[in-house]
C-alpha positions in Angstrom: 101.9 96.4 116.3 101.3 98.5 113.2 97.8 99.3 112.1 97.6 101.1 108.8 95.6 101.5 105.7 97.0 102.3 102.3 95.4 104.2 99.4 96.3 105.3 95.8 96.1 109.1 95.3 93.3 110.5 93.2 94.8 114.0 93.2 97.5 115.7 95.2 96.0 118.0 97.9 96.7 121.7 97.7 98.4 121.6 101.1 101.1 119.4 99.5 102.7 122.3 97.8 103.8 123.9 101.1 105.5 120.8 102.5 109.1 119.6 102.4 109.7 115.9 101.9 112.0 113.3 103.3 114.1 111.3 100.9 113.8 107.6 101.5 115.6 104.7 99.9 114.9 101.2 101.1 115.9 97.7 100.1 114.9 94.2 101.2 117.4 91.5 102.4 114.7 88.9 103.2 111.2 88.6 101.9 109.1 85.4 102.6 105.7 84.3 101.3 104.3 84.3 104.8 104.8 88.1 105.3 108.2 88.2 107.0 110.6 90.9 105.7 114.0 92.3 106.7 114.3 95.8 105.3 117.0 98.5 105.3 115.9 102.1 105.1 117.7 105.4 104.8 115.7 108.5 105.7 117.9 111.4 104.7 120.9 110.9 107.0 119.4 108.3 109.3 119.7 104.5 108.8 117.4 101.7 110.0 116.9 98.0 109.9 113.3 96.8 110.2 111.7 93.4 110.6 108.0 93.2 109.7 105.8 90.1 110.1 102.3 89.4 108.9 100.2 91.0 106.2 97.2 93.2 105.7 95.9 95.8 108.1 97.8 94.7 111.3 101.5 93.8 111.3 104.2 93.3 113.8 107.1 95.8 113.2 110.4 96.1 115.0 113.0 98.7 114.0 116.6 99.5 115.2 118.8 102.4 114.1 122.0 101.5 112.3 125.3 103.4 111.8 126.1 104.6 108.3 128.9 102.0 108.1 126.5 99.2 109.2 124.0 100.3 106.6 126.6 100.5 103.8 127.9 97.0 104.7 124.4 95.5 104.4 123.1 97.6 101.5 124.6 95.4 98.7 122.4 92.5 100.0 119.3 94.4 98.8 120.4 94.5 95.1 117.4 94.3 92.7 115.0 94.7 95.7 115.0 98.5 96.2 112.7 101.5 96.0 113.2 105.3 96.2 110.6 107.8 97.2 110.0 111.2 98.8 107.7 111.1 101.8 105.4 114.0 102.9 103.5 114.1 106.1 100.1 115.6 105.6 97.4 116.2 108.3 94.3 114.1 107.7 91.9 115.2 110.4 93.5 114.3 113.7 95.8 111.8 111.9 98.9 112.0 109.7 98.9 110.8 106.1 102.3 109.7 104.8 102.2 110.6 101.1 104.9 108.7 99.1 105.9 109.9 95.7 108.0 107.2 94.1 110.9 107.6 91.7 113.2 105.5 89.5 111.3 102.4 88.2 108.2 103.4 90.1 108.0 107.0 88.7 104.3 108.1 88.7 103.2 106.0 91.6 101.6 107.9 94.4 100.5 106.2 97.6 99.3 107.4 101.1 99.4 105.4 104.3 97.5 106.3 107.5 98.5 104.7 110.8 96.0 104.1 113.6 96.1 103.5 117.3 93.3 100.9 117.3 91.4 98.7 114.8 88.2 100.6 115.7 89.8 103.9 114.7 91.0 102.4 111.4 87.5 101.0 110.7 85.8 104.3 111.3 88.2 106.3 109.2 86.7 108.3 106.4 89.2 109.0 103.6 89.3 112.5 102.2 88.4 113.2 98.6 92.0 113.4 97.4 92.5 109.7 98.4 91.9 107.2 95.6 91.2 103.4 95.8 92.2 101.6 98.9 95.0 99.1 98.3 95.6 97.9 101.9 95.0 94.3 101.0 96.4 94.4 97.5 99.8 92.7 97.8 101.0 94.4 94.5 101.2 97.7 96.4 103.3 96.5 99.3 106.6 98.2 99.2 108.5 94.9 99.2 106.5 93.7 96.1 107.1 97.1 94.4 110.8 96.6 95.1 110.8 93.1 93.6 108.3 93.5 90.7 108.1 97.2 89.9 104.9 99.1 88.9 101.8 96.8 89.2 100.8 95.6 85.7 97.1 96.1 86.2 95.0 98.6 88.1 94.0 97.9 91.7 90.6 96.7 92.5 88.3 99.4 94.0 
């Protein structure tokens, strides 16, 4: 199970400047209305297939590594459902924030996700000042929705 909260970025933290990022491109083969998705992801020179189920704070996630050939064979199935971003891992207290800076059609979008071991830990989390509005439950900011529909047309609710 994956327990994570997602936030917009109010301002980039100073510690960001010293970090090196990981180039990510991902595309979606299957997306259903009930929260099921089959995703392909390339992280630099590593390739993955991920199945996610559910929505909101807690989701089921299963991931397997693919060869480059397997990835390249499946990648055309993601046409028109892709995103590109650079991910930076930033310490947030005892946790790690995954800061995503999007490119291409999502240029200018900055999000951070924090993953938790338990629901209690997620509920007691205090976001640092550089975090903006929480968008965990705002479907427009799910990566699959961003891949299909692009930049959200209206601002997220606070």
